[in-house]
C-alpha positions in Angstrom: -0.1 -0.3 -0.1 2.6 2.3 0.7 4.5 1.8 -2.9 3.8 4.0 -6.4 0.2 4.8 -6.8 -2.9 6.1 -5.9 -3.5 2.9 -3.6 -1.3 4.8 -1.3 -3.9 7.1 -0.4 -6.1 4.1 1.4 -3.0 4.6 4.6 -5.3 7.5 5.8 -7.5 4.8 6.8 -5.0 2.9 8.6 -5.4 2.5 12.4 -3.2 4.7 14.6 -2.6 7.2 11.7 -5.3 10.3 12.2 -6.8 10.6 15.8 -9.9 8.1 16.1 -12.7 10.7 17.6 -12.1 13.6 15.5 -13.2 14.0 11.9 -10.7 13.9 9.4 -10.7 15.9 6.0 -8.1 14.5 3.1 -7.5 17.0 0.1 -5.3 16.6 -2.5 -2.4 18.8 -2.5 -3.0 19.9 -6.1 -6.4 21.4 -5.1 -7.0 25.2 -5.0 -8.3 26.0 -1.4 -10.2 29.3 -1.0 -12.1 28.9 2.1 -12.4 27.0 5.5 -12.5 23.1 4.6 -13.8 22.4 8.3 -17.9 23.6 6.8 -17.6 20.4 5.2 -17.7 18.6 8.5 -21.2 20.1 9.2 -22.3 18.8 6.0 -21.6 14.8 6.7 -24.8 13.4 8.1 -23.7 11.0 10.5 -20.5 10.0 11.8 -20.8 6.5 10.1 -20.9 8.5 6.9 -18.0 9.0 4.0 -18.5 12.0 2.0 -16.3 12.1 -1.5 -16.6 13.7 -4.9 -19.3 12.5 -6.9 -18.0 10.9 -9.9 -19.1 12.3 -13.4 -19.8 9.2 -15.0 -22.8 7.1 -14.2 -25.8 7.3 -11.9 -25.3 9.8 -8.6 -24.5 8.5 -5.2 -27.9 7.9 -3.5 -30.5 5.5 -2.5 -30.9 4.4 -6.3 -27.3 3.1 -6.6 -27.6 2.0 -3.2 -30.6 -0.3 -4.1 -28.5 -1.6 -7.1 -25.4 -2.4 -5.4 -27.2 -3.9 -2.7 -29.1 -6.4 -5.7 -26.1 -7.3 -7.4 -23.9 -8.3 -4.6 -21.6 -4.9 -5.2 -20.7 -5.9 -8.7 -22.2 -2.3 -9.6 -21.9 1.0 -7.7 -21.9 5.0 -7.7 -18.4 5.6 -8.6 -16.7 8.6 -6.7 -13.3 11.0 -7.0 -10.9 10.7 -4.1 -9.6 14.4 -4.2 -11.6 15.2 -1.2 -12.9 12.7 1.3 -14.6 13.5 4.7 -15.1 10.7 7.4 -14.8 9.8 10.9 -11.8 7.5 11.0 -12.7 5.4 13.6 -15.2 4.2 11.8 -13.3 3.3 8.5 -10.8 1.3 9.4 -11.5 -1.7 7.6 -10.9 0.2 4.0 -7.3 -0.1 4.6 -7.3 -3.5 6.5 -9.6 -5.3 4.1 -7.5 -4.0 1.1 -4.3 -5.2 2.8 -5.9 -8.8 3.3 -7.0 -8.9 -0.6 -3.2 -7.4 -1.9 -1.9 -10.1 0.9 -3.9 -12.8 -0.9 -2.6 -12.1 -4.2 -5.4 -10.0 -5.6 -4.6 -8.2 -8.6 -4.7 -4.1 -8.4 -7.0 -4.6 -11.3 -11.0 -5.0 -12.2 -14.0 -2.7 -11.1 -12.9 -1.9 -7.7 -9.4 -2.8 -7.2 -7.7 -0.8 -10.1 -7.7 2.5 -8.1 -8.2 4.0 -4.6 -11.1 5.8 -5.1 -13.0 3.0 -6.3 -12.1 0.8 -3.8 -13.1 3.6 -1.0 -16.8 3.9 -3.1 -17.2 0.0 -3.5 -16.6 -0.4 0.3 -18.2 2.8 1.9 -21.2 2.6 -0.8 -24.2 2.0 1.3 -22.5 4.8 3.7 -21.4 7.1 0.8 -22.3 10.9 0.8 -21.4 13.2 -2.3 -19.2 16.2 -1.1 -21.8 19.1 -2.2 -21.2 21.3 -5.2 -21.7 24.0 -3.3 -18.3 23.3 -1.4 -16.2 21.9 -3.9 -16.7 21.3 -7.4 -14.0 19.3 -9.9 -12.1 22.3 -12.4 -13.1 19.8 -15.3 -16.5 19.3 -14.5 -17.5 22.5 -13.7 -15.5 25.0 -15.9 -14.5 22.6 -19.3 -17.9 21.9 -21.0 -18.0 20.2 -24.3 -18.5 22.9 -26.0 -17.8 26.8 -25.7 -21.4 28.2 -25.7 -22.3 26.1 -22.8 -19.4 26.9 -20.6 -20.3 31.0 -21.1 -23.8 30.5 -20.8 -23.4 28.5 -17.5 -20.8 31.2 -16.6 -23.8 34.1 -16.9 -26.2 32.3 -14.8 -26.6 34.3 -11.5 -27.0 31.3 -9.5 -24.2 29.9 -11.0 -21.9 33.0 -10.4 -23.3 33.2 -6.8 -22.6 29.3 -5.9 -19.0 29.5 -7.1 -18.5 32.7 -5.4 -19.0 30.6 -1.9 -17.1 27.5 -3.0 -14.0 26.4 -0.4 -12.0 24.7 -2.8 -11.9 23.4 -6.5 -10.0 20.4 -7.6 -7.6 20.0 -10.4 -7.1 17.6 -12.6 -3.4 17.3 -13.2 -2.3 17.2 -16.7 -3.7 19.9 -19.3 -4.9 22.0 -16.3 -2.0 22.1 -13.5 -2.1 24.7 -11.1 1.4 25.6 -12.5 -0.1 25.9 -16.2 -3.1 28.3 -15.1 -0.7 30.1 -13.3 0.6 31.3 -16.6 -2.7 32.2 -18.4 -3.8 35.4 -19.3 -7.1 37.2 -19.0 -9.1 36.3 -22.1 -7.1 33.2 -23.2 -8.4 30.4 -24.6 -6.9 26.7 -23.7 -7.5 23.0 -24.8 -7.8 19.4 -22.9 -6.5 16.5 -24.4 -10.5 15.9 -25.5 -10.4 19.4 -27.1 -12.9 20.9 -24.8 -12.1 24.3 -24.3 -11.7 26.2 -21.1 -12.2 30.4 -21.1 -9.8 31.9 -18.9 -12.2 34.9 -18.3 -14.1 36.3 -15.5 -17.2 36.4 -17.4 -17.4 32.6 -17.8 -15.7 31.7 -14.7 -16.7 34.5 -12.2 -14.6 35.0 -9.3 -12.9 31.6 -8.9 -10.9 32.8 -12.1 -8.7 35.2 -9.8 -8.4 32.9 -6.9 -7.6 30.3 -8.7 -4.4 32.1 -10.0 -4.0 33.9 -6.9 -3.6 30.4 -5.3 -1.3 29.0 -7.8 1.1 31.9 -8.0 1.8 31.5 -3.9 
């Protein structure tokens, strides 16, 4: 688990790493943080829950997904992104211990839920999983890099979207095309593209206050 790859993240669930009764908030180092992350703790429904970023693929985290998970024996489950994870450590030690047991017994790090850390977390915690609210944290690509330019421009002008973006406490970055170091070099009005050809408009009219917040954070 302490080797290379994102599976090393599962160490956060090891017994003895974190204070057991104090809620923990894990955030990737390349996330841009603007406000008090502690506000996320108040959004977790109970201390046996685990809050994580909703994947943009498949059905959302929720009752329907839990039902599907139950009836097919865990073979299908809501995916998640582990850039932000909120949990009470004492209730989630089994994530790390069960992963170790599988690896020690010869399981390959592939397949539906062993291929990555966030897949394993989502699979194991599916019945107690809760999505990080988009009023607090968003994924950069999902929020600002839409399939077409007009969609990004339209979304960026909606008053309720601008208000929500103004209240965000963090934005997670995908790396690659949109690393913080690359965003710091963009000038107002620049247009750049991800590997799929989707445009990013580096413009306050499209991104709202997040444009300057991200740039300021990247330059610190």
